[in-house]
C-alpha positions, 0 to 999 in steps of 0.5 A: 750565032757569035755572042761577043763581049767587045770593050772599047779605049779611050775615044771609041768608049767616048765615041760609044758612050759606054765600055762594054757592048755585046755583039751578036754576029751572024756569019758562020764564021765571022773574022774580026775584019768582017766583026768591024763592018759590022760595027760601022753598019749599026755605028756609022759614026766609028767608021773613019776611027776603027781603020786605026784600031788594035783588037785583041782576042781574049787577052792577043792582038790579032789580025783582020783575018783573026777567026772569032768564036762564040763568048771571045772578049775583044777589045777595041784598041785606038792609038796612043798619043802623048808626051 
């Protein structure tokens, strides 16, 4: 069992109604992609938004294939626009 500490930013924070979440995965060797799929299953309203999200694990930007370990801090970073 892998326990992750998720932090949501921008529209994801608004969509979730919370900034942080402790999220547990039962997969023996999960990746960011696995985590994203589980999030979509638990929170279907996030499905469209997660397509364009960047992920940081322990303050380092990572790819979807990045392996996760229990205790990792995972930031979900939506695209930002402005002008």
